[in-house]
C-alpha positions, 0 to 999 in steps of 0.5 A: 437067821438059819444056822449055816447060812451067812446071809438070808433074803427075807422080803426083798432084804438081805440079812447078815449073820455078822455085823462085819458082813453088813459093813462090807456089803454096804460098800457096794451101795456107798462106793466106799473102798476102805481096804487100800493096797500098801504098794500102789494105794488102790482101794477095794470094797472087800479084803478078799479083792485086796488079797487077789490084787496083792498078787500083782505086786508079789508075783504070786500065782497060786492058781494053776492051769491043769493043762499048760501049768500057767499060774494065775493070781485068782481062781476065776481066771484059770477057768476062762484061760482053760477056754484057750485049750478047749476052744470053748466060746460060750458067748455068741453074738446074735447079729453075726454068730461070732463066739467069745470066751468072755462076756465082756469081749462079746459086749465090746464086739457088739458095739461094732454092729451098733457103732456105739462108743459109750466111754469117751476120753476127756483129754483127746475125746476119742470114743471107746467101747468099754471102760477098761480100754478107756483107762489105757489111753488116759494113762498115756496122757497122765504118764501114770504107771501104777504097776511097778516091778519089785525087782527093778522098779520099772512101772507099767500102764497094765498089770499084763505088761508087768507080768510079761516084763517079770519074765525078763528077770525070771527067764520064764517062758510059760508058753511053748511051741508044740512044733519046735519046743521054743518058749515065749513070754506071751501067747501072742508072740507064740501065735506069730511064731507058729506062722513060721511053721504054718506059712500063714501070712494074714497081714497083706500090703494093700499096695503090692499084696505081699503077705506078712506074719505080723502087723508090725512087720507090715507097718515097717514094709509100708514105709518102702511105698510111702518113703516114710523114715521116722527114725533120724540120726541126730549127727547127720540127719539121715532117716531110717525106716527102722530103729534097728537100722538107725542103731547100726548106722550110728556106729559109723559116727561112734566108731563102735564095732560091737561084733567080734570074730572069735577066730581072729578078733576082727571087729564089725559094725554089723552082725551080717558083716561078721557072718560074711567075714566068718566064711573066710575061716571055713 
């Protein structure tokens, strides 16, 4: 073996300077995952993979973006993340020319052109473009929540959901609006917020053509046209378009008045009623 080299490819065979290196390499052929996480039981082929995975449970983020200071659990993710700041999209679709920051995003996109669904859920038989997307609905069927919060024990289907949830304990808001300085726990929420400054409304109602800044508000709006009222009061059976409206309505039955005037102490069932009342004191 050449000094200084841990492995050497000779006539198509890979050699190793240590037996431990060979043992680890064999796992790539056998599929064996001997290194197990003590928290969730997930197995890994290499101890280095287990060390990176452990950061999900500990919340440790030793690798930091030099631009926005966001932390990551492994060294490769910050390199991909930086493309958000640089705008670099090195992976391009040969069919339509659309660019992507990650190779797997390109591979998933290409199935839009082929119509191929490579991965199928064994429960509902729905097809998916990639294996990671298939795993998410499978957990909906099984109820499995592998990623647990170390503070409150709440479980999540994805590590990204756990990362966002942790901010409720730490108060951290790692992404900030460059216009007004308001902080957010995730990039997608910031992007929706920025439309308040730009006036952009990319989600349009197919019935009345009214535009909205986010898809969830559009879905609620569509219920005005369809008459759908999915949130029903268990006391009187009245239906509501939004869950927040149902919660306010329930105060009629409970007698609860959670909004209190700081001037006179009068209580109200809705914050809007309190705001109207406060004009009396001005």
